[in-house]
N, C-alpha and C positions, 0 to 999 in steps of 0.2 A: 644471624638474628634479622627476622622480617622488620620492616619499617615501623609496624605497630606496637609490637612487642619492645623494640628499642627505644620507641619514645617513651613507654610506659616505664622502663627500667630507668631513664634518664630522668622522668618526671618526678619519680619517687625518690631517686636519689638527690635530686634539688630540693624536694620536698622536705627532707629530714637534715640536710648539713651542709647546704650550698655548694653544690657539687662543681659547679663551671666546667662540666665536661662537653666536650664536642658534640655528644648527642643531645647533651640539654640545649645547647646554643642553636642546633639545627632547628628544634622544633619551638624554641622562643622566638627565632626570627620571625616566624608566621604570626606571632601574637604580638610582638612588641609594639609599644606605643612610641608616638614621635619624642625626641629629644624634649626632656623636661624644660619648659620656661613658662612659668606661670605668672611672671612678673618682673618689672625691670629689679636688677640688683639694687639693693639699697641698704646700708648699714643700720643697725638699731641704734636709737637713742633712747634716751630717757623716756620720752613722749610718744616714740614712734617704734612701734614693733617691727622685727625684720620681715621684710617682704622680698620675695624671690630667692633667685639661687646665689649662693654664697658659701664661702669657707669659714667656719668657726675653729676656734682653738678649744680642745679638750687635753689638758696636761701639755705635753708636747707633740701632739697630732692634729692633724688637720682635718675636720669633719664636714662633708659636703651636706648642707641642708638647704631645704626648701619649703618656703610657707608663703600662703595664698589666703585671701579670704577676710573678712572684716572680723575683730573681737566683738562679741555682743556683752553688753554687762551680765554675769551670771552665767553665762554659757561656757562650756567647757572648750578647750583646744583639742582638736583629733589630730594624733600623732599616727600616722601611717608606718607600719613596720613591714618591709618587703621580706618576699621568701628567699631561700638560699639559692645561690647562683644569679640572683636579680638584683636591682639597685632602684633606687627612687625613680629613676626614668621608666621603669615598668609600670609603674602606679602613676604616671603623669597625667593621663587624660581623667581616671579615675579621682585624682586629686582636684581636676579643676572641676569636675561635676559636683564634688563636694563643696568646694570652696563659693558656691553660688549661694550658698545659705549658712556657711559655717567658716570658722577660722581651722585651717588645716596645715600642718606641718609634715614635712618625711625627712627622712636622712638616710645616708649611706652608712651601714655598719664598718667598722674598720676593716680593710680588707675586701670589702664590697665597693662597687662603683668606682667614683672619683675619690673617695676617702684615702687616707694614708692607710699603709699597710701597719698591722699591729707590731708592737715591738717584739712580741714573742706569743706563745701560745696563750688563747683566751679560754676564759670559762663563763658561764652564765652570770658568774658574780661580777666579773671584770667587766665584761662586755655591759651590764647593766649599770655599772658607774658611768660608763659613757653615756648611756642613754639618759642617766639623772642630769649630767651635766649638759646634754642638749635640751632637754625639758627645761631645766633653768633658765637656758639663755634664750629660749624662743618662745615659751609659756608664761615666764614670769611666775607671777603668783596665781594665776587661771589653774582650775582643775583640768584634768586631762582626761580622755577616753582614748586607749588604746586599741587600734585596729589591725590586726596583724593576720598575714596570710603564711599558710604553710610553717615554715621555721619561725618566720615572725609571730605566728600564732603561738608557738610553742614557747617563744622567748616572753610574749606578753602575758602567757598563763603563769610562767615562773616568776615574771616580774611584779604583777599586780598585788600578790599577798603581802610581799616586802615594803609596798610602798602605797599603803592605803591613805597615806595623808594627802597624795596627789592623784592617785589614780581612782577616779570615780566611775569608770565604766570600762567595760571591755567588750569588743566584737573579734571573734575567731572565724576566719574564712578558711575553710578546709585546713584546719590547724594539724601539724605533726602529731601523732600519738603520743602521749606522755609517757609510754613504755614500747616505743618502737623498737629499741634493740631486742627486748625479750619477745616481742611479737615474732622479729624475722626469725631469730635463734629457735624459737620454738616451732615454728611453721615449716621453715625451710632446712631439712637437716643437712649434716656435714657432709654426707655422700651425695647430696642432690648435685646434678651437672647442668651445663646450659646457662639458660637464660635466669632462671630462678638464683642459679648459685652466684652468678655474675652480681645479681641484684642484691642478693646477702651479702657478698664479700665487699662489695663497692660500699654500700650504705653503711655497715659496721665501721668501716676505715674511716668514713667521713664522720659519722657520730663520734670516732675517737680523736677528731681533731685534723685529719688530713682531708683540708678543705681549704680554699683561699682565704677565709676569715681566721684559720687555725683556731676554730671554735669547737670546743669538745663538749658535747652533751650528754648527760646522763638521765637514764630513766629515773622516776620518781612519782611518788603519790601526788596527786592534785591537791594542794593547799587551799584553803579558803580565803578569800579576799572580802569575806564579811556578806553583806547584803546589798552591794552594787549590782547594778544591773548589768548582766552579761548575756550576749548572744553568740550562739555558737552554731555556724552555718556549715554543712557539709555538702560534698557533693552528690548529685544525683546520677550522673552518668559514670558508669563503673569501668573506668580506665583501667585499674589494677587486674580488671578479670581477664585481660590480655596475656598474663604471664600464664604460660602452659603448667597444667596441673595444679598449681598453688594459687591462681588467681582469686578464685572465689573465697578462699580462705583468707587472703590478705584485704579483700574487700571487707569481710565481715569483722577484721581486726581494727581496720582503720575507722570504721562504724562504730565499734566498741570504744574506741579512743575518743570519738567525739562525746560519746556519752560520758566519757570519765571527765571530761572538761566541765561538764555541768556542776560538779562538785566545786567550781571556783566561788560559787554564791549560792545565797538561798532564793535568789531571784533571777536564775539562769534559764534561758530558754534553748531550745534545740530547734532549727529548721532545716530543710533541704532544699538547695537549688536544683530543681528537676532537670534542667537542661544543661548543667554544667560539668564540665570535667573538674580538674584540681584549681584552675584559674577562674574562680568564681566571678572576682570583680573585673574580668574580662569577658567571660562567656555571658554572664548575666548581672551586669553590673547594676541595673536597677533593684536587684534583690539585695545586693549588698548595701546599697545606699540607704534603701529602704530601712534596713536592721540598724545601720549607723545612726540614723536620724532617730530613730524610736529611742536608741540608747541616752543620746544625746538630750533628747527631751525629758526623759527620766530624770536625767542630771540636773538639767535646767529648772525642773519644776519645783 
């Protein structure tokens, strides 16, 4: 498998299910940010919100969280959700930029980064319970804007409709398609060989829970989260096109998936980061920051 195709397989696998593959690690090394350190570690008190990196307890598990920036009256807390195979350290530079004007928190899901391993298989529902506890501990009563990349975007899109009392805005950065498994089985047949077959088989296995987070994700319709502001950002550099024979169709399916996410709200918008591959917040951070700031302003107004 040539390097371009190998990288594409790794990126797509990481995008949908937290691969943690060697191939993913090879490519991510080139894009990795400096280790996260956005403030001196300090415990939260009744009058002082958590700042810096620390571990918090969620049930009997330890979860790594990072918070930075000042909370402003009426403004939401931005919660960053990392992609599969990544952790909050990947978004450290992006978080620092956002923190210049916002209160921002991030966390490693169970099985990712330096958080504890899950006690067993996870679903979107059980992983969502962890997110709810994290939000309660780092955001208090403040409204929340979820900004998710890749698998984190899929997670945000599934979580928001069920938690409209807290989630007041969503930004999806090249989010995994809500029908990723169906797309792959439809587009890459069982008799396919080579790179395409590897992509299909690895991704479907990961969607089924064979990933470091032990998180199984299922296809499903996009449910509405009401009329909250939602920004969907898709990549402009067609990295999936590197897959021989099936690349163009995979690109079209990913684009169609982005359009499906518009169903999250009656106030959804779709934009394209023209110079970005999958990692929009690294390739064109200004584009992602602008969309997040727009959503935050809509929530605050």
